[in-house]
C-alpha positions in Angstrom: 14.5 -6.2 -27.0 14.6 -9.7 -25.7 14.7 -12.4 -28.3 12.9 -14.9 -26.0 9.5 -14.1 -24.6 8.3 -14.7 -21.1 5.7 -17.2 -22.5 8.5 -19.3 -24.0 10.3 -19.5 -20.6 7.0 -20.4 -18.9 6.3 -23.2 -21.4 9.9 -24.6 -20.9 9.3 -24.5 -17.1 6.0 -26.4 -17.6 7.7 -29.1 -19.7 10.4 -29.6 -17.1 8.0 -29.5 -14.1 5.6 -32.1 -15.7 8.3 -34.3 -17.1 7.3 -34.0 -20.8 5.4 -32.2 -23.5 2.2 -34.2 -23.3 1.7 -33.8 -19.5 2.7 -30.1 -19.6 0.3 -29.5 -22.5 -2.6 -31.0 -20.4 -1.6 -29.0 -17.3 -1.4 -25.6 -19.0 -4.1 -26.2 -21.6 -1.8 -25.9 -24.6 -1.2 -28.4 -27.4 2.0 -30.5 -27.3 2.9 -29.1 -30.7 2.7 -25.6 -29.4 5.0 -26.4 -26.5 7.4 -28.2 -28.8 7.5 -25.3 -31.2 8.1 -22.8 -28.4 11.0 -24.7 -26.8 12.6 -25.4 -30.2 12.2 -21.7 -31.1 13.8 -20.8 -27.8 16.8 -23.0 -28.5 17.1 -21.6 -32.0 17.1 -18.0 -30.7 19.6 -18.7 -28.0 21.8 -21.0 -30.0 21.9 -23.5 -27.1 20.2 -26.8 -26.5 18.2 -26.7 -23.3 16.4 -30.1 -23.4 17.6 -33.5 -24.2 15.6 -36.8 -24.6 15.8 -39.5 -21.9 13.6 -42.4 -23.1 10.1 -41.0 -23.6 10.8 -38.0 -21.4 13.1 -35.0 -21.6 15.4 -33.4 -19.1 17.4 -30.2 -18.9 20.9 -30.0 -20.2 23.5 -28.4 -18.0 23.1 -25.1 -19.8 19.3 -25.5 -19.6 19.4 -25.9 -15.8 21.3 -22.6 -15.5 19.1 -20.7 -17.9 15.8 -22.0 -16.4 17.0 -21.2 -12.9 17.4 -17.6 -13.9 14.2 -17.7 -16.0 12.2 -18.8 -13.0 13.2 -15.5 -11.3 11.8 -13.6 -14.2 8.6 -15.7 -14.1 8.1 -15.0 -10.4 8.8 -11.3 -10.8 6.3 -11.1 -13.6 3.6 -12.8 -11.5 4.4 -10.5 -8.6 4.2 -7.5 -10.9 0.8 -8.6 -12.1 -0.4 -9.1 -8.5 0.7 -5.6 -7.6 -1.1 -4.2 -10.6 -4.3 -6.0 -9.7 -4.1 -4.8 -6.1 -3.5 -1.2 -7.3 -6.5 -1.5 -9.7 -8.6 -2.6 -6.7 -7.6 0.5 -4.8 -4.6 -0.6 -2.8 -2.2 2.2 -2.2 1.5 1.9 -3.2 2.6 3.5 0.0 1.1 4.1 3.4 1.9 6.6 6.0 1.6 5.5 9.7 2.0 7.8 12.7 2.6 5.9 16.0 3.1 7.6 19.3 6.4 6.7 20.9 4.7 5.4 24.0 2.9 2.7 22.1 4.3 -0.7 23.1 7.2 -1.6 20.7 6.4 -5.3 20.7 2.8 -4.7 19.6 4.0 -2.2 16.9 6.5 -4.7 15.5 3.9 -7.6 15.4 1.3 -5.4 13.6 3.8 -4.2 11.0 5.0 -7.8 10.4 1.4 -9.0 9.8 0.8 -6.1 7.5 3.9 -6.9 5.5 2.9 -10.5 5.2 -0.4 -9.5 3.8 0.7 -6.6 1.6 4.4 -7.2 0.9 4.6 -4.7 -2.0 3.2 -1.7 0.0 5.9 0.6 1.2 5.4 2.0 4.8 6.4 5.4 5.9 6.6 5.1 9.7 6.5 8.4 11.7 7.2 8.2 15.5 5.2 11.0 17.1 4.6 12.5 20.5 1.3 14.0 21.8 -0.3 16.1 19.1 2.3 15.2 16.4 0.3 12.2 15.2 -3.1 13.9 14.9 -1.4 16.8 13.1 -0.1 14.4 10.5 -3.6 13.0 10.1 -5.1 16.5 9.6 -2.3 17.4 7.1 -2.8 14.2 5.1 0.8 13.1 5.9 -0.5 9.9 7.6 -3.2 7.4 6.6 -3.4 5.8 10.0 -2.4 7.2 13.4 -2.0 5.6 16.9 -2.1 8.4 19.4 -3.1 9.1 22.9 -4.9 12.2 21.7 -8.3 12.0 20.0 -8.4 13.2 16.4 -11.6 15.2 15.9 -13.5 14.2 12.8 -11.9 10.8 12.4 -13.0 7.4 13.4 -11.0 5.6 16.0 -11.0 2.9 18.7 -9.1 2.3 21.9 -6.2 0.0 21.7 -4.3 0.0 25.0 -3.9 1.8 28.3 -0.4 3.0 29.0 0.6 3.6 32.6 3.5 6.1 33.3 5.8 5.6 36.3 8.3 8.1 37.6 11.8 6.5 37.3 15.2 7.5 38.5 18.5 5.5 38.3 19.6 3.6 41.4 22.2 6.1 42.5 19.9 9.1 42.1 19.4 11.3 45.1 15.7 10.5 45.2 16.5 6.9 46.1 18.7 8.1 48.9 15.8 9.7 50.8 14.9 6.3 52.3 11.2 6.9 52.4 8.1 7.0 50.2 8.2 9.9 47.8 5.7 12.5 46.9 5.4 15.0 44.1 7.2 17.7 46.1 10.3 15.5 46.2 10.3 15.2 42.4 9.9 19.0 42.0 13.4 19.5 43.5 15.2 17.4 40.8 15.8 17.6 37.1 13.0 16.1 35.0 13.6 14.6 31.5 10.7 15.4 29.2 9.9 14.4 25.6 8.8 17.3 23.4 5.5 17.3 21.5 6.3 16.5 17.9 3.5 18.7 16.4 4.8 21.6 14.3 2.0 24.0 14.9 0.0 23.3 18.0 2.4 21.6 20.4 1.3 21.3 24.0 2.7 20.1 27.3 1.1 17.1 29.0 1.6 15.2 32.2 3.4 16.3 35.4 5.8 19.1 34.6 6.5 20.8 37.9 10.2 20.2 38.3 12.2 23.4 38.7 14.9 21.9 36.3 13.7 20.4 33.1 15.5 19.0 30.0 13.3 18.5 26.9 14.3 16.0 24.3 12.8 14.8 21.0 12.5 11.1 21.5 11.7 8.6 24.3 15.0 6.7 23.6 17.0 9.9 24.3 15.1 10.3 27.6 15.9 6.7 28.5 19.6 7.1 27.6 19.9 10.2 29.8 18.0 8.4 32.5 20.5 5.5 32.5 23.3 8.0 32.6 21.9 9.5 35.8 21.1 12.9 34.3 17.6 13.2 35.8 14.3 11.4 36.4 11.6 10.8 33.9 8.0 9.5 33.6 8.4 6.3 31.6 5.6 4.4 29.9 
């Protein structure tokens, strides 16, 4: 067990911050004698002088500066702990699960998560990157508290956020670019298509244009992009 209480460190910090016992006592609504006793008891328990008189005021000794610097970390941690406890008591979850479709704009996702972290710094976030039905499946299973998906989740409230347009993309040296004319879907059907798999475990579906005779299916948009840059096929890219 610690010999010195958190309250003693808090009173020492108050004395230092306000330049003396009288001003500190007025600021934290304690009597000067209470503060004096707490600090002297702290010095007695630690066996170290932490304050020294300078005229009518007091200042930290060299040892006191080191100890108080460490003690402030304890004071801040205790305040943070109490804040978390009050938020939990008010119904705030300790951890939240978020399912976000891989086609959702990365910049918007990062900005939203940053704002959430600023407001609720103690809440852990489990971020799941989903495709098609994967997000709504997590919502139905209770594995996510919030989902951003291009597929409507029946029985849940939602609102539209953004329209995402898909464009057929092939690398510059791909054969499709060598045709020298406007393309149609029949041209695409003759070449390998890179497709991202539905991340749902039970009711996965196919969506979009899937009429190429050759098709490679991957698990993440980033993998599709990497293969695209390597000239391994064409893909519909958000």
